[in-house]
C-alpha positions as CSV (number, residue, x, y, z in Angstrom):
1,M,118.5,40.2,15.1
2,G,115.6,41.0,18.3
3,F,116.4,43.0,21.4
4,S,114.9,41.2,24.7
5,I,113.7,43.6,27.0
6,Y,116.8,41.5,29.6
7,K,119.6,42.3,26.7
8,V,118.4,46.0,26.9
9,I,118.5,45.8,30.7
10,L,122.2,44.4,30.6
11,V,123.8,46.7,28.2
12,V,122.1,50.1,30.0
13,L,123.2,48.2,33.2
14,S,127.1,48.2,31.5
15,V,126.6,51.8,31.1
16,I,126.0,52.5,34.0
17,I,128.8,50.1,36.4
18,G,131.2,51.4,33.3
19,V,130.3,55.6,34.0
20,G,130.2,54.3,37.2
21,S,133.8,53.0,37.3
22,T,134.9,56.3,36.7
23,Y,132.9,59.0,38.1
24,Y,131.4,57.2,41.0
25,F,134.4,55.3,42.4
26,K,136.9,57.2,41.2
27,L,138.9,54.7,39.3
28,K,141.3,55.6,36.8
29,K,139.9,55.5,33.1
30,D,139.8,52.1,30.7
31,N,140.7,50.6,34.5
32,P,139.5,46.8,34.2
33,I,135.2,47.4,35.8
34,E,134.9,49.7,32.2
35,E,136.6,47.6,30.5
36,I,134.6,44.3,30.9
37,A,131.2,46.5,30.9
38,E,132.2,48.0,27.3
39,E,133.0,44.1,26.7
40,V,129.7,43.5,28.1
41,I,127.9,45.4,25.9
42,K,130.0,44.0,22.7
43,K,129.6,40.3,22.7
44,Q,125.0,41.8,23.4
45,T,124.5,44.5,20.8
46,G,127.6,43.7,18.2
47,A,129.1,47.9,19.0
48,D,132.0,48.8,20.1
49,V,132.0,51.3,22.5
50,D,134.8,53.1,24.8
51,L,132.8,54.5,27.6
52,S,135.9,56.7,28.7
53,P,136.6,58.4,25.0
54,G,139.5,60.9,26.1
55,T,141.9,58.3,26.4
56,P,142.9,55.7,24.1
57,E,141.6,52.0,24.0
58,K,144.3,49.2,24.6
59,K,144.6,47.1,21.7
60,D,145.4,42.9,22.5
61,S,145.6,39.9,20.9
62,K,142.0,39.3,20.3
63,D,140.9,42.6,18.8
64,K,143.9,42.2,16.1
65,K,142.0,39.9,13.6
């Protein structure tokens, strides 16, 4: 599985947006913007990340496979 520069840029932007939504915009942790950023990272890399590791992740029906 090769990484293109576009995937790398997308993942980096997702991390910046996800972390920024919590700290810069003062939104609560595990907010929808952060969750979308985590999902983009998971789809692009296959890595299941949590951008706010101090909080428990909400499990939904698609995670129960």
